[in-house]
N, C-alpha and C positions, 0 to 999 in steps of 0.2 A: 504493500499500500504506500503510495506516494506521501509524504510529508506534506505537500503543497497541493491543495486540490482547486478545481475550477471554482470561480465565482458563480453566483447564481444566475448571471447574464449569459454565461456561455455553456454550451453542452460539455459535459465531463470528458467525453470521448474525442474532442477537438482542442484541447487546451495544453498549451505546454505547461510544464512544471519541472521544478527542481527538487531532486530527491536529497536524502540525507547524505549522500556521499558527494554533492556537487555537480552531478550529472544533469543536465536538461533532458527532460523527454517530451516528445511530442503528444503523447497520449494514444498513439497508434500502435506502440510496440517498438518503435524507431528511438534510438537514443543518441545523443550527440554530445561530446565534451565540451567543456568550458564554462557551465553555469555555475552561478553562486548560491549556496543554501539561504533561504529565509523563510519564516513561517507566514502563513495566511491569516493568523489571527493574532491578537496582541499579548502583551505580558500579563495582563490582569486574567486573561482566560487561561493562559497557561497555570498561573497561581490557582485558579479555580480548579483545575484538573488536580494538582498537586494537593490543595486541600481536601479533596473527596478521597484521593488515595490515602492520605495519612489519618485524617480524623475519621472517616467513615469506615475504611477497610483495613487499617492498622499498616499500610504501606503498599500492598498489591492488590490488584483486582484485574479481572477481564474486562473487555471493551463493552460486553452487554452490562456487566455490572455497574460499571461507571456512568454509562448512559442513562441507565435506570435510577441511579441517585440523583443525577441531574436532571432528570425528566425529558432527556433528549432521545431522538431517534439514531441508533447506532449507525445506520446507513446514511445519515444525511450529511451534507456537504459542511454545515457550520459544525456538527459535532467532531467530524473528520480534522477539521481546520484547528480546532481546539486541541485534539490530542497531538496533531503534529507540532502545534506551538510548544506544548509542554515538553516534548524532545528537542526541539530546536533551542530552546533556552536552557536546556540542561536540567529541567525539573523532574524529569521522568526517563526512564528507559525501558524498552520492550524486550521481552525473551519468553520463550516456550509459551505463546499465545497470552501473556499478561503483561501489565504494565506496572512499572514499579517506581516508587517515590525515590529519588536520589538524595543524597546528603544536603545537596543545594536546595532541593524541593523542601526539605523539612526545615532548613534554616530560613528560608524566606516566609515561612509561616510564623517565625517567632518574631516578636516585638522588638527584642534587643537586637536581631541580626537582619531584620528585614531589609533595611536601606542597602547595606553593604552586599547582600545576596542579591537585590534586584539590580543594582550595579553590575555584578558579575554575570548574572543572567543575561541582561541586556548586550553585554559584549561576548557573550557566547556564541552570539548569531553572526556568521561570517560577514553578511551584507552589512550589519549594523557596525560592527568592529573596523570594517574597511571605510565606512562613512565617517566614523568617529575619527579615524587616523586622517583622512583626508581633510577634514575641515576643523581639525583641533585648534582652537584659539582664534578662528576666524568665523565671519558671518556665513551662515548656511545661505546657498542661492535659492533663487525662486522656486516654485514647485516645478516649473519647467527645467530649469537647471539641475535640481536635483534628480528628477526623472531620467534626464539624459546621463547622469553619472551612474545611477542605478542600472541602467542599461549597458553603459560602458563596463561596468563591473561584472556583468554576466547574467542578468536577470532576463526572462523572456519579455520580448516587446511588449506583448499583449498584456502582460502583467505588472508592468512597472508603475502604473498608478495605484493599483492595490498595494504593491509592495511598500510605496512611498507613505500611503496613507497607515498602514499598519506601523511602518517605522516611526512616524511621528507620534502615534498614540502611545507607542511602547517606550519612546524616549521621554514622553512626558510622565508616564507611570512609574518609569526607572528613577525620576528625579533629574534627568539630564537638562531640563528646560527651568529648572527651579529658579535659577539666577537670571536668565535670558531666554525669552522665546525664540531668538533667532540664531542661536549658537548652541552647540554641545558643549555643556561644562559638566565634567564627571563630579558628582557628588561626594562630598567628605564622607569618608567611611564611619567617622564619629560623630556624625550629626547628633545633636540633642533633639530629641523628638518634642512635640507640642506637648505632649503628657509630661514628660520629664521636665521640660520648662515650668510647667504650671505646678508639679509638686516642689520643685525648688522655691517657687514663689510662695507657696503654702507655708513651707519650713521657715523662710525669712519672716513672713508676717506672723508666724507664731512666736518666733524669737523676739521680735520686735515689740510684740504685745506683752511678752513676759517682762521685758525691761522698761516697758513704756512708762510705768507709774514710778520709777525709781528717779532720784534727783538727777537733774542733767549732767553735773560733773562725773558722778559714779557711773552713769550709763556711758559717757564717754570713755571712762577709764576701761571698763569691760568690753567695750567695741574693740580696744587695741590688743585685747588677748588674741594671739595666735590661732589659727584654724587648728583642729585635732590632727595631730601628726606632724606639725610644722615644728622647726626647732624652737626651743625656749630655754636659753641657756641660764646658769645660775645667775650671772650678772643681770641678765634682761629680767629674771624675775624678781631680784633684789630691788631694781629700778621700778618695775610694776608695782611692787607691794608698796614702795614708798610714795608712788602717785596715789594708790588707792587710800593710804594713810592719811595723806594731806587732804583728799577729798572729803574722807569720813570727818576728819578735824573740822572741815569748813562747814559740812553740811549739818553735824550731829553735836560735837563734842566742843567746838571752840565758842568762845563768848560772841564771836561775830556771827555764829549761825543762830544762837540763841535770840539775838535782838533782831534778826533780819525777819521781815513779814514774809508771807507766802507771796511768791511771785517777784520779789525784789531781786534784782541782778547782784551777781558776784562782782566785787571791784576788780578792776585789772591787776592791782597787786594781789589779791587773792587767788586770781585765775593762774598768774606766773607761778605760784607754788606748786600748783598741780600740774601745769603744763612742762614745768623744768623736769618733773619726774615722767611724764608721759611721753616726752619726745626722745628720751633715751629707749623707749621700748618701741 
C-alpha cells in the first residue's frame, strides 16, 4: 500500500504517488526513480493515529481496529492518508499486518516532550527537511514559488499543491511558524509551555501574598535571599543576617519604630543602615 494516496478529486488508479522508499509510482504498476517522500495528511493526523495506538490498544493494532476506534472506513482515502502520515512522520511502523507506535510516537503524546517530538517528527519527512534546509533563515517564497521548489525536489507534478498545503499545516502544527508566518524557524527544544508559565505565575503570586503583609524593609531583605540551590556563602549569610537585624530593629525594636505611625516612611539615614547590609548580598 502506498503511503501517499490520491486526493478525492482524482481517481486512485491514475494518480502518481511517492512510496516510503522515495520511488514515484504512476498508479498503473509502473515505477520511476527520483521521487521524494511526503505525507498526504498533516502532523496532527499522524498524532491522532499514535494516540489511538498508544491509549486505546497499548501500542499495536491492525488497520481494522484503528479504523473502528476512529470511526473511519479502513478502505477510504482519508484514513489511508492518516496511516501513511503516521509512518512518514516516524510515529508508527508497520509489520506483520499490524501498526506499532514508535518511541517518538509515544513521546509526542507526552506534555513534557511534545514540542521536541513534533520538531523531530516534522524533520523526519524528507520533503520537509529539504525545504527547511533550502530556506533556513530566509523568507519563504510565494505559494507558486514553493510549489516550483517542491516539484524540483521530486514531488509528482499533479500533487505539488497538496504537498504544499499539507507542508504548511504541518509546519504550523510543529511550531515552525510560531515566530514568523513566512519563514521556518526551528522551535526551541526547551520551550516553556503556557501551562508551565501559568504555574510559575501562581507560585510567584502565592509567594508575594505570603510576604505582602510584612513590613516593606523586611520584605525587601527576604527578597534578596538566593533561590534554592544557589550559592550562599557564610560571608553572604552573615551580611544578610546583619541586614535582617537592622530591619527588625527599625520596624520592631528601635525607639524610632515605636514612635512612627502606620504608613510613615523610614528616613534616608534609617534606610542606609539596612541597605548597607543588603548590598553585600
